[in-house]
C-alpha positions as CSV (number, residue, x, y, z in Angstrom):
1,X,70.1,280.7,57.4
2,X,70.2,276.9,57.0
3,X,67.1,275.0,55.9
4,X,66.3,271.3,55.8
5,X,64.0,269.2,53.6
6,X,63.5,266.3,55.9
7,X,65.1,263.9,58.4
8,X,65.2,260.2,59.1
9,X,66.7,257.8,61.6
10,X,69.3,255.7,59.7
11,X,71.8,253.0,60.4
12,X,74.2,253.0,57.5
13,X,75.5,256.6,57.3
14,X,77.9,256.5,60.3
15,X,79.2,253.0,61.1
16,X,78.1,251.8,64.5
17,X,75.7,254.7,65.1
18,X,72.0,255.1,65.0
19,X,71.8,258.5,63.3
20,X,69.3,261.2,63.1
21,X,70.2,262.4,59.5
22,X,69.0,265.9,58.7
23,X,68.9,266.6,54.9
24,X,70.1,270.2,54.4
25,X,68.9,272.1,51.3
26,X,70.6,274.8,49.2
27,X,73.4,272.5,48.1
28,X,75.8,274.4,45.9
29,X,77.8,271.4,44.6
30,X,75.5,270.2,41.8
31,X,77.2,266.8,41.5
32,X,76.3,265.1,38.1
33,X,74.0,262.1,38.9
34,X,73.2,263.3,42.4
35,X,70.6,261.1,44.1
36,X,69.0,264.0,45.9
37,X,68.8,266.9,43.3
38,X,65.8,268.4,45.2
39,X,68.3,269.4,47.9
40,X,69.8,272.0,45.6
41,X,66.8,274.3,46.1
42,X,66.9,276.9,48.9
43,X,63.7,275.8,50.5
44,X,62.4,273.8,53.5
45,X,62.0,274.5,57.2
46,X,64.6,276.8,58.8
47,X,67.0,274.8,61.0
48,X,67.7,277.2,63.8
49,X,68.4,276.3,67.5
50,X,64.7,276.0,68.4
51,X,63.9,273.7,65.5
52,X,67.0,271.5,66.1
53,X,66.2,271.2,69.8
54,X,62.6,270.3,69.0
55,X,63.9,267.5,66.7
56,X,66.2,266.3,69.5
57,X,63.5,266.4,72.1
58,X,61.5,264.0,70.0
59,X,64.4,261.7,68.7
60,X,67.4,262.4,70.9
61,X,66.9,259.4,73.1
62,X,66.4,257.1,70.0
63,X,69.8,257.9,68.4
64,X,73.4,258.0,69.2
65,X,74.4,260.5,66.5
66,X,73.1,263.6,64.7
67,X,74.4,264.1,61.2
68,X,73.9,267.1,59.0
69,X,73.6,265.8,55.4
70,X,74.9,268.7,53.4
71,X,75.2,272.3,54.4
72,X,78.1,273.3,52.1
73,X,76.4,276.7,51.5
74,X,77.0,277.6,55.2
75,X,79.5,275.2,56.8
76,X,80.2,277.6,59.7
77,X,76.5,277.5,60.7
78,X,76.5,273.7,60.4
79,X,79.5,273.6,62.9
80,X,77.6,276.0,65.2
81,X,74.5,273.8,65.1
82,X,76.7,270.8,65.9
83,X,77.9,272.7,68.9
84,X,74.3,273.2,70.0
85,X,73.9,269.4,69.9
86,X,77.1,268.9,71.9
87,X,76.2,271.4,74.6
88,X,72.6,270.2,75.0
89,X,73.1,266.5,74.5
90,X,76.7,265.8,75.3
91,X,76.2,262.0,75.0
92,X,75.3,262.3,71.3
93,X,77.9,262.2,68.5
94,X,77.8,264.7,65.7
95,X,78.5,264.2,62.0
96,X,78.6,266.3,58.8
97,X,78.4,265.0,55.2
98,X,80.0,267.5,52.9
99,X,80.1,267.2,49.1
100,X,83.4,269.2,49.0
101,X,86.8,267.7,48.5
102,X,88.4,269.7,51.2
103,X,87.3,271.3,54.5
104,X,86.5,275.0,54.4
105,X,89.2,277.2,55.9
106,X,88.7,278.0,59.5
107,X,86.0,275.2,60.1
108,X,85.9,274.1,63.7
109,X,86.4,270.3,62.9
110,X,86.2,269.5,66.6
111,X,82.5,270.4,66.5
112,X,82.1,267.0,64.9
113,X,82.9,263.4,65.7
114,X,82.6,262.4,62.0
115,X,83.1,264.3,58.7
116,X,82.5,262.9,55.2
117,X,84.2,264.6,52.3
118,X,83.9,264.1,48.6
119,X,81.3,264.8,46.0
120,X,79.2,262.2,44.3
121,X,81.0,260.6,41.3
122,X,78.7,257.9,40.0
123,X,81.5,255.9,38.3
124,X,83.4,255.7,41.6
125,X,80.5,254.7,43.7
126,X,79.4,255.4,47.3
127,X,81.4,254.9,50.5
128,X,80.8,251.1,50.3
129,X,82.6,250.9,47.0
130,X,86.4,250.2,47.0
131,X,86.8,252.8,44.2
132,X,85.0,255.6,45.9
133,X,86.5,259.1,46.0
134,X,84.4,259.9,49.2
135,X,86.0,259.5,52.6
136,X,84.5,259.3,56.1
137,X,86.8,260.6,58.9
138,X,86.5,260.1,62.7
139,X,87.6,263.4,64.3
140,X,89.6,263.2,67.6
141,X,89.2,265.8,70.3
142,X,92.5,267.4,69.2
143,X,91.2,267.8,65.6
144,X,93.1,264.9,64.0
145,X,91.0,263.1,61.3
146,X,91.3,259.4,60.9
147,X,90.0,257.9,57.6
148,X,87.5,255.2,58.6
149,X,86.0,254.6,55.2
150,X,87.1,251.0,55.3
151,X,84.4,250.4,57.9
152,X,81.8,250.6,55.1
153,X,83.3,247.5,53.4
154,X,81.6,244.2,54.4
155,X,84.2,241.6,55.3
156,X,83.4,237.9,54.6
C-alpha cells in the first residue's frame, strides 16, 4: 500500500509542465540533509485507484503532468498508479521522482514520461545545480531514457 502526505500544483519539477506533484510517504532512502524528512514515516492517506482518480477529477484539467514524488518503498505500485493515470487521462504526462541511483529491476519505465534518479546530496545541489548527482530523464515510448537535466539550467 502506498500513502501520500500531500500534493501541490507545481511548475518547476518537470520542465515545461504544470504538474500535480503527489508527495509519497514511507521513503526508505534517508538521505542526509533531506528537505522532507517527514516523508520517511509510513503515514498519510492511502493512494489507491479511487483516491488518485478523485485527485484527478479535481485537478486533472488544471495540469499537464502527474508526478509521484517518492515511492521507492513500492516502485511497482507507483508504476501501476501511473498506468491508471495514462488509461484514464491519456492526455496527461506522468513522472516519478526516485531517490535511488538506479531503476529497480523489472520496472515498467514506459509507465512514465519522466523519471528523476538520484538521492539528495546537499554538497552537490538540486537539479538546477551544474554539480548535481541527480538526473531527470524523458522516457520515450520504446523505453529509451534521454537525460534532460540541462533543461533546469537557466541560460542567459
